[in-house]
Residue, then its C-alpha position, 0 to 999 in steps of 0.5 A: x867198491x867198498x868190501x865188507x869184512x868176511x864174517x862181521x858185515x863191517x868194513x875196516x875202521x867200522x864197529x858194531x856200535x857205528x853199524x847200529x847207529x847207522x841202522x837206527x839212522x836209516x829207520x828213523x831219519x830216512x825210511x820214516x820220511x819216505x825213502x824206501x829204495x832197497x838199493x839206496x838203503x843198502x848203500x847208505x848202510x854200507x858206507x861208514x859215515x863217521x869216516x867222512x866227518x871231521x875228527x872229533x865229530x864222529x859221535x855226531x856222524x849219524x845225527x839228523x843234521x849237516x856237519x861242518x867238514x872245514x873250508x866253510x863246507x858241510x856234509x849233508x844230513x843223511x836224509x838229503x843224501x838218501x833222497x837225492x840218491x833215490x831221485x836218480x833211480x839208479x839201476x847199476x850201469x850208469x855213469x854218474x857225475x857228482x858236482x861238489x865232492x865235499x867230504x866224499x860221502x855222497x860219492x862213496x854212496x854212489x860208488x856202492x850203486x854204480x861202477x863209474x863215479x866222477x866227482x869234481x870239487x872247486x876246493x883243492x884242499x878238500x880234493x886232497x883230503x878225499x883222495x887220501x880218505x878213499x884210498x885208505x878205505x879201498x874205494x877205487x871206482x871214484x875219479x876225482x877232479x879239482x875244478x869248476x863244477x859249474x862247467x862239469x867234466x866235458x871230457x867224460x861226458x855224457x853222463x847218465x846222471x848228475x848230482x849237484x851238492x851246492x846251490x847255483x841260482x839257476x840250472x847250469x846249461x853246461x851240466x844239462x848239455x853233458x847229460x845223456x838224452x833221458x838222463x837225470x840230474x838232481x840239483x838244489x837251486x836258489x839263493x835265500x830260498x832253495x828247492x831241490x829240482x829233478x831235471x830230465x833231459x829231452x830228445x831235443x836237448x831241452x829239459x823237464x824241471x820237477x820241483x821236489x822239496x825245499x832245501x838249504x845248501x851252501x852256494x855253488x862257487x865259480x872259479x872266478x869267485x874262488x880266486x877273489 
């Protein structure tokens, strides 16, 4: 887990200015839109988002907007990260899979809430950057993998929760299969029009689908598409 500095409440590379920006972001962008889980809010406050954006974009890290992180990918706006995390209703003992590591920010937020986070990314350059970033930040409870997130991470399944940060046009059967019975997955689904969906796995292997909010994510790439 990320550790606070002993006397200031700040992490290495953080500052009072960024901490105040983060608190303002939480109040104006997240709580005001209905996310009130104290555990999620604390996790968001604990993770220095400016450490996960491109160099030169640190001043915009706490704005109410997604930001480019290179490789045609983005870091989601803070509200969406908080909303998706809250939808998982994490209690602390879960084993969580993230599909689409991106900048590593969502994984770092999850790492504040649970002991085991597994994150898979189809872009090898992003995985290398995230591995270095997490090492510098001292985050040790996230396992990273380069691969096709549509297929999940079978060797580590089953997972209590799955969060997907890129949009397929349907719910991948392999990810449902890798959920525990009663497990939850939050995933954006759609092409030109997308919605955030909460999936809950039933005892018989089927799932309940609950539509939440309209969203806009980058499309989920498959390994064959990445190679073309």
